[in-house]
C-alpha positions as CSV (number, residue, x, y, z in Angstrom):
1,M,0.0,0.0,0.0
2,M,2.8,2.4,0.9
3,E,4.6,1.7,-2.3
4,S,1.6,2.5,-4.4
5,L,1.1,5.7,-2.4
6,L,4.6,6.8,-3.2
7,D,4.0,6.0,-6.9
8,I,0.9,8.2,-6.8
9,H,2.9,11.1,-5.3
10,K,5.9,10.5,-7.5
11,N,5.8,13.9,-9.2
12,Q,4.1,15.9,-6.5
13,L,5.8,18.5,-4.3
14,V,3.9,17.8,-1.1
15,L,3.8,14.5,0.7
16,N,1.8,13.9,3.9
17,L,2.7,10.7,5.7
18,S,1.4,11.8,9.1
19,N,-0.7,9.6,11.4
20,R,0.3,6.3,9.8
21,D,2.0,4.5,12.7
22,L,5.3,4.5,10.7
23,V,8.3,3.1,12.6
24,S,10.6,3.7,9.6
25,L,10.4,5.5,6.3
26,P,9.1,3.4,3.4
27,V,11.9,1.8,1.3
28,G,10.8,3.5,-1.8
29,I,10.9,7.1,-0.4
30,S,13.6,8.0,-3.0
31,K,10.8,7.7,-5.7
32,V,9.5,11.1,-4.5
33,S,12.7,12.9,-5.1
34,Q,10.8,16.0,-6.3
35,V,9.0,16.5,-3.0
36,T,9.7,19.9,-1.3
37,H,7.3,19.5,1.7
38,L,7.3,16.3,3.8
39,Y,5.0,15.8,6.8
40,L,5.8,12.9,9.2
41,N,3.9,14.0,12.3
42,N,2.4,11.7,14.8
43,N,4.1,8.5,13.8
44,K,6.3,6.0,15.8
45,L,9.7,6.8,14.3
46,I,12.5,5.9,16.7
47,L,15.7,5.7,14.6
48,P,16.8,8.7,12.6
49,P,15.3,8.4,9.1
50,D,18.5,8.8,7.2
51,E,16.6,8.0,4.0
52,L,15.7,11.7,3.9
53,A,19.1,12.3,2.3
54,S,17.6,10.9,-0.9
55,L,15.2,13.9,-1.2
56,P,17.5,16.7,-2.5
57,N,14.7,19.1,-3.2
58,L,13.3,19.0,0.4
59,Q,12.6,22.5,1.7
60,Q,10.3,21.8,4.7
61,V,10.1,18.7,7.0
62,T,8.0,18.1,10.1
63,L,8.7,15.3,12.5
64,D,6.6,16.4,15.5
65,H,5.3,13.8,17.9
66,N,7.5,10.8,17.2
67,S,10.0,8.9,19.4
68,L,13.2,10.0,17.8
69,S,16.3,9.6,19.9
70,L,18.4,11.7,17.5
71,L,17.6,14.3,15.0
72,P,18.7,12.8,11.7
73,S,22.1,14.1,10.6
74,S,21.1,13.3,7.1
75,L,18.9,16.4,7.2
76,C,22.1,18.5,7.3
77,T,23.0,17.4,3.8
78,L,19.9,18.9,2.3
79,K,21.1,22.3,1.0
80,K,17.6,23.6,0.2
81,L,16.1,23.0,3.6
82,S,14.5,26.1,5.1
83,Y,12.1,24.7,7.8
84,I,12.5,21.9,10.4
85,S,9.9,21.1,13.1
86,A,10.8,18.2,15.3
87,S,9.0,19.0,18.6
88,N,7.8,16.4,21.0
89,N,10.6,13.9,20.5
90,S,13.2,12.4,22.9
91,F,16.6,13.5,21.6
92,T,18.9,15.2,24.0
93,C,21.2,16.9,21.5
94,L,21.5,18.1,17.9
95,P,24.0,17.0,15.4
96,D,27.0,19.3,15.0
97,E,26.3,19.4,11.3
98,I,23.2,21.5,11.9
99,G,25.3,24.6,11.1
100,R,25.6,23.5,7.5
101,L,22.0,24.4,6.8
102,S,22.7,27.8,5.4
103,L,19.1,28.4,4.1
104,L,17.4,27.3,7.3
105,S,15.0,30.1,8.4
106,Q,12.8,28.3,11.0
107,L,13.7,25.6,13.6
108,W,11.1,24.3,16.1
109,L,12.3,21.9,18.8
110,N,9.8,22.3,21.6
111,E,9.3,19.6,24.3
112,C,12.3,17.4,23.5
113,S,14.9,16.7,26.1
114,L,17.6,19.0,24.8
115,S,20.3,19.5,27.5
116,Y,22.5,21.8,25.3
117,L,22.7,23.4,21.9
118,P,25.8,22.9,19.8
119,D,28.1,25.8,19.0
120,S,27.5,25.1,15.4
121,I,23.9,26.3,15.6
122,C,25.3,29.8,15.8
123,L,26.4,29.5,12.1
124,L,22.8,29.6,11.0
125,E,23.0,33.2,9.7
126,N,19.6,33.0,7.9
127,L,17.6,31.6,10.9
128,Q,14.7,33.9,11.7
129,K,12.7,31.8,14.1
130,L,14.0,29.5,16.8
131,S,11.8,27.8,19.4
132,V,13.3,25.4,22.1
133,K,10.6,25.8,24.6
134,N,10.3,23.2,27.4
135,N,13.7,21.5,27.3
136,K,16.5,21.1,29.8
137,L,18.8,23.9,28.7
138,T,21.0,25.3,31.4
139,E,23.1,27.6,29.2
140,L,23.3,28.8,25.6
141,P,26.2,28.9,23.2
142,S,28.4,31.9,23.7
143,G,28.3,32.8,20.0
144,L,24.5,33.0,19.8
145,G,24.8,36.6,18.7
146,G,26.1,35.3,15.4
147,M,22.6,34.4,14.3
148,C,22.2,37.8,12.7
149,S,18.8,37.2,11.1
150,L,17.1,36.0,14.2
151,Q,13.8,37.8,14.8
152,W,11.8,35.5,17.1
153,L,13.2,33.4,19.9
154,N,11.4,31.2,22.4
155,L,13.5,29.9,25.3
156,A,10.6,29.4,27.8
157,E,10.5,26.6,30.3
158,N,14.2,25.8,30.5
159,R,16.8,26.1,33.3
160,L,18.6,29.2,32.2
161,R,20.3,31.4,34.8
162,A,22.0,33.8,32.4
163,L,22.3,34.7,28.7
164,P,25.4,35.0,26.6
165,K,26.7,38.6,26.2
166,S,26.8,38.1,22.4
167,M,23.0,38.3,22.3
168,S,23.5,42.1,22.4
169,S,24.3,41.7,18.6
170,L,20.9,40.3,17.7
171,S,19.9,43.5,16.0
172,K,16.8,42.1,14.4
173,L,15.3,40.3,17.4
174,S,11.8,41.6,18.1
175,Y,10.3,38.8,20.2
176,L,11.9,37.0,23.2
177,N,10.2,34.6,25.5
178,L,12.1,33.6,28.7
179,D,9.1,32.6,30.8
180,K,9.8,29.9,33.5
181,N,13.5,30.0,33.7
182,L,15.9,30.6,36.7
183,L,16.9,34.2,35.9
184,E,17.6,36.2,39.1
185,E,18.8,39.3,37.3
186,F,17.6,40.9,34.1
187,P,20.2,40.1,31.4
188,S,21.9,43.5,30.7
189,C,22.8,42.4,27.2
190,L,19.2,42.7,26.2
191,G,19.3,46.5,26.9
192,E,21.5,46.8,23.7
193,V,18.9,45.0,21.5
194,K,17.0,48.1,20.3
195,S,14.7,46.1,18.1
196,L,13.0,44.2,20.9
197,A,9.3,44.8,21.0
198,I,8.1,41.9,23.2
199,V,10.0,40.4,26.2
200,Q,8.4,37.8,28.4
201,L,9.9,37.0,31.8
202,R,7.1,35.5,33.8
203,H,7.9,33.0,36.6
204,N,11.6,34.1,37.0
205,P,13.0,35.0,40.4
206,I,13.9,38.5,39.1
207,S,13.6,41.3,41.8
208,F,14.9,44.3,40.0
209,V,15.2,45.9,36.5
210,S,17.4,48.9,36.0
211,D,15.7,52.1,34.8
212,D,18.6,52.5,32.3
213,V,17.8,49.2,30.7
214,I,14.1,50.2,30.3
215,L,15.1,53.5,28.7
216,E,17.5,51.7,26.3
217,M,14.8,49.3,25.1
218,S,12.9,52.0,23.4
219,S,10.9,49.8,21.0
220,L,9.1,47.8,23.7
221,T,5.4,47.3,23.4
222,K,5.2,44.5,26.0
223,F,7.5,43.8,28.9
224,D,5.9,41.0,31.0
225,L,7.3,40.8,34.5
226,R,4.3,39.1,36.1
227,D,5.0,36.3,38.6
228,T,8.5,37.6,39.4
229,R,9.8,39.0,42.7
230,I,9.0,42.6,41.8
231,A,6.3,43.2,44.4
232,E,5.1,46.7,43.5
233,R,5.4,49.2,40.6
234,P,7.9,51.9,41.2
235,L,6.4,55.4,41.2
236,H,8.3,56.4,38.1
237,W,7.0,53.4,36.2
238,K,3.5,54.7,36.4
239,G,2.2,55.4,32.9
240,L,4.4,52.7,31.4
241,E,1.5,50.4,30.7
242,Y,3.6,48.1,28.5
243,I,5.3,46.9,31.7
244,Q,3.1,44.2,33.1
245,L,3.3,43.3,36.8
246,S,1.3,40.9,39.0
247,C,0.7,43.7,41.5
248,D,-1.2,45.6,38.8
249,I,-3.6,42.7,38.4
250,M,-4.2,42.5,42.1
251,A,-4.7,46.2,42.3
252,N,-7.2,46.1,39.5
253,E,-9.1,43.2,41.0
254,L,-9.3,45.0,44.3
255,A,-10.6,48.2,42.7
256,Q,-13.2,46.2,40.8
257,A,-14.3,44.5,44.0
258,Q,-14.6,47.9,45.8
259,N,-16.6,49.4,42.9
260,L,-18.9,46.4,42.9
261,S,-19.4,46.7,46.7
262,S,-20.2,50.4,46.5
263,S,-22.7,49.8,43.8
264,V,-24.8,47.3,45.8
265,V,-28.1,48.7,46.9
266,Y,-29.5,47.4,50.1
267,E,-33.3,47.4,50.5
268,D,-35.3,47.2,53.7
269,D,-37.3,44.1,54.2
């Protein structure tokens, strides 16, 4: 059945093999050498499908919700690849060859078990979106600032205590999510990233943010500091509504409760 399916899609650009309980790629996958978009979500792939190397025109591949123990290094030989999504797998590291994917613009690796990112990932100069949410990262490569095209970065739900100073060079970064990490201090390197519009830092043990840093980040439209150790809004932060604090929510809820109480009309029996 699978062989006939591949014959049918022989000259098509999109091939969807999701939700088929595949434990390996079909032997005849090389028949669809013209395919540019391959979907392999929600299967039972365990071993890296190195057969992907036989698809030289592949531009996008999705491997979400499998049981991969390794991201296939064969992907790194595909010179046209621009999009990889391999979230919800079980690999702990990435192949060093990942830096060879010079056209890669999006990389999605949420909810794997990544304990570190290789230095070679910093060679991805065309990468625009990177998401490594909910992994086990304790630090980032020191050369992360080399990813000069990066615009969108999700590092939420890891174990980060600091950021590399080189991130100050990410001149195109506009979105950064650091929710649920272990940051005790606001990373000063971010103050130099003038392009940042949204920064999320919820559920970090941060107790202070320098006024100078806030002034430097002149493009901010959302600065989420809820569920941190900043207990109250400094007086000179009033009017800066883009800075979100838990104490504001509590104050608003209290004001609403008071207004509701004052509007209640009591009638005699």
